[in-house]
C-alpha positions in Angstrom: 30.6 -20.1 3.4 30.8 -18.2 -0.8 33.3 -15.4 -1.7 32.2 -12.6 -3.0 32.5 -12.2 -7.2 32.1 -10.9 -10.4 29.6 -11.7 -12.5 28.9 -9.7 -15.6 30.5 -6.9 -14.2 28.6 -6.6 -11.2 29.7 -7.1 -7.6 28.3 -10.0 -6.1 28.0 -10.8 -2.0 27.3 -13.4 -0.2 23.8 -13.7 0.9 23.5 -13.9 4.6 20.4 -15.0 6.5 20.3 -17.5 10.1 19.0 -21.1 8.9 16.6 -21.9 11.5 15.2 -25.1 12.9 11.9 -26.5 11.3 10.2 -26.1 14.9 11.5 -22.8 15.5 10.3 -22.3 11.2 6.9 -23.2 11.7 6.6 -21.3 14.9 7.2 -18.1 13.3 4.9 -18.6 10.4 2.2 -19.4 12.8 2.8 -16.4 15.0 3.0 -13.8 12.2 -0.2 -15.3 10.7 -1.7 -14.8 13.8 -0.5 -11.9 13.9 -1.5 -10.5 10.4 -5.1 -12.7 11.0 -5.9 -9.3 13.2 -5.3 -6.8 10.5 -8.5 -4.8 9.5 -9.0 -2.4 6.7 -10.1 0.5 9.3 -12.0 3.9 8.2 -12.6 5.7 11.4 -9.6 7.5 12.4 -8.2 9.7 15.5 -6.3 12.6 14.4 -3.7 11.4 16.8 -0.5 11.9 15.8 2.4 9.9 14.7 5.8 10.8 13.5 7.1 11.6 10.5 10.2 9.1 11.7 7.5 6.2 11.8 6.5 6.8 8.3 9.8 6.8 6.9 10.5 4.0 8.3 7.5 2.2 6.8 8.5 3.3 3.7 11.9 2.2 3.6 10.1 -1.3 4.7 7.9 -0.6 1.5 11.5 0.0 -0.5 12.7 -3.8 0.4 10.2 -5.0 -1.9 11.1 -7.0 -5.1 10.7 -5.9 -8.8 11.5 -6.2 -12.0 15.1 -6.1 -13.0 15.3 -4.6 -10.2 13.6 -1.3 -11.3 12.1 0.3 -7.9 9.4 1.6 -10.2 7.6 3.1 -7.5 7.3 6.6 -5.0 5.9 7.1 -2.0 4.6 10.5 -1.2 3.6 11.3 2.6 1.4 14.3 3.3 0.4 15.3 6.5 0.1 19.4 5.4 -3.9 20.2 6.0 -4.8 21.8 3.2 -3.9 19.1 0.8 -6.0 16.9 2.7 -8.7 18.9 2.2 -7.8 18.9 -1.3 -7.5 15.6 -1.9 -10.8 14.7 0.0 -12.7 17.1 -2.2 -11.5 15.8 -5.2 -11.6 11.9 -4.5 -15.6 13.0 -3.6 -16.3 14.1 -6.3 -15.1 11.5 -8.3 -16.9 8.7 -5.4 -19.8 10.4 -5.8 -19.9 9.9 -9.8 -18.8 6.1 -8.9 -21.6 5.6 -6.6 -24.7 7.7 -8.7 -23.4 6.2 -11.7 -20.4 4.0 -12.6 -20.9 1.6 -10.6 -23.1 -1.9 -11.2 -25.9 -2.8 -9.0 -23.9 -6.1 -8.4 -21.0 -3.9 -7.4 -23.0 -1.8 -4.9 -24.5 -5.1 -3.5 -21.4 -6.2 -2.8 -20.0 -3.3 -0.6 -23.4 -3.2 1.2 -21.7 -5.4 4.4 -18.6 -2.9 4.3 -20.9 0.4 4.7 -19.2 2.3 2.6 -20.2 5.7 0.4 -18.5 8.3 -1.4 -18.1 10.4 1.4 -14.2 10.1 2.7 -13.7 12.1 5.9 -10.9 10.0 6.9 -9.2 11.7 4.4 -8.5 14.6 6.2 -8.7 13.0 9.5 -5.9 10.3 9.6 -2.6 12.5 10.0 -0.9 10.9 7.0 -2.0 10.1 3.7 0.3 8.3 1.5 0.0 7.9 -1.9 1.6 5.3 -4.0 2.5 6.5 -7.4 3.8 3.7 -10.1 6.4 5.0 -12.6 5.5 3.5 -16.1 9.1 4.4 -17.5 11.6 6.0 -15.9 13.7 9.3 -17.3 17.5 9.3 -17.2 19.8 12.5 -17.1 19.0 13.3 -20.2 15.3 13.1 -19.7 15.1 10.1 -22.3 12.8 7.0 -21.7 14.0 4.0 -19.9 12.0 0.9 -20.1 10.6 -0.1 -16.2 9.4 -4.0 -16.1 6.7 -5.7 -14.6 5.7 -2.4 -12.8 2.0 -3.4 -11.8 3.0 -6.0 -10.4 6.2 -4.5 -8.6 4.2 -2.1 -7.4 1.6 -4.4 -5.9 4.1 -6.6 -3.9 5.8 -2.7 -2.5 2.2 -2.1 -1.5 1.5 -5.1 0.4 5.2 -4.8 1.9 3.5 -1.2 3.4 0.1 -2.1 4.6 2.4 -4.8 6.4 4.2 -2.9 8.2 1.7 -0.5 9.3 0.0 -3.0 10.7 3.6 -4.6 12.5 3.6 -0.5 13.6 0.3 -0.5 15.8 -1.4 1.6 12.7 -4.5 1.4 10.9 -4.8 1.9 7.0 -7.5 1.6 4.0 -6.7 1.2 0.5 -8.6 3.3 -1.3 -8.7 3.6 -4.7 -10.6 6.4 -6.2 -11.6 6.1 -10.0 -10.1 7.6 -11.8 -7.4 8.8 -9.7 -5.3 11.0 -12.3 -6.3 14.3 -9.6 -3.9 12.5 -7.3 -0.8 13.5 -9.7 -2.6 17.0 -10.5 -3.0 18.1 -6.8 0.8 16.9 -5.6 2.8 18.8 -8.5 3.9 15.0 -9.9 5.7 14.6 -13.3 4.5 12.6 -16.4 5.7 9.3 -15.6 4.3 8.5 -12.7 0.6 7.3 -12.2 -1.1 7.2 -9.1 -1.3 3.5 -7.7 -2.9 3.4 -4.5 -3.8 5.8 -1.6 -3.2 4.8 1.8 -4.5 7.1 5.0 -2.1 6.4 7.8 -2.7 6.8 12.0 -4.5 5.2 14.8 -8.3 4.0 15.0 -10.8 6.2 16.3 -11.8 5.1 20.2 -15.0 4.4 18.3 -13.9 2.6 15.6 -15.7 0.0 13.9 -14.9 -2.7 11.5 -17.4 -5.3 9.7 -17.9 -8.6 11.5 -17.0 -10.6 8.0 -14.6 -13.5 7.6 -11.5 -14.8 5.2 -11.6 -17.8 3.6 -10.1 -20.8 4.9 -6.6 -22.1 3.3 -8.5 -24.9 1.4 -10.5 -22.1 -0.3 -7.6 -20.0 -1.3 -4.8 -23.1 -2.0 -4.5 -26.1 -3.5 -1.4 -28.3 -3.0 0.4 -30.7 -5.4 2.9 -33.3 -4.0 
């Protein structure tokens, strides 16, 4: 087994992970796929409470994502305050109304029809939590000097994928909501200048009468090519 050593002046420690048999690895990979294949974007939420401790664990999971030069250029704002949720809904619906009435192309609107979406976003008030993900375009050091972050969009996108997976694993549901533009989120939440809103996720339990579109995912042959 490797031992700890100093590389470029920094401590490096042995990587530890259980090595699985081919059979166990296949079994786990298949089970995980089948589990994730049950994940759906849900627009009908229950107002049933979700504990803050669960939300903290979800955010810790998201924070394990890889990032460019390990800069971890993300900030997660978890909101349960009802007034803030109402303010966010009001601002989001104003932008969405403009989108549906004038900004979106006819083709875009046609593509959205099977999902049953519109400019009304009641789930922003009903879901017990909203998680707003901000990307840090750059860092500020203790002297308020700008420090470069690398591959910001890619890093934050990976963290969001891991967060969505963690939400599903916890038995909760979410929806990727991206009202455009999203500048109002930084204003409402009083975020610093170096942060830009990236994604808004309502989080909670599905309503008892929740419905989802009867749609299907692409097959493997449609999403992957193998070069042997």
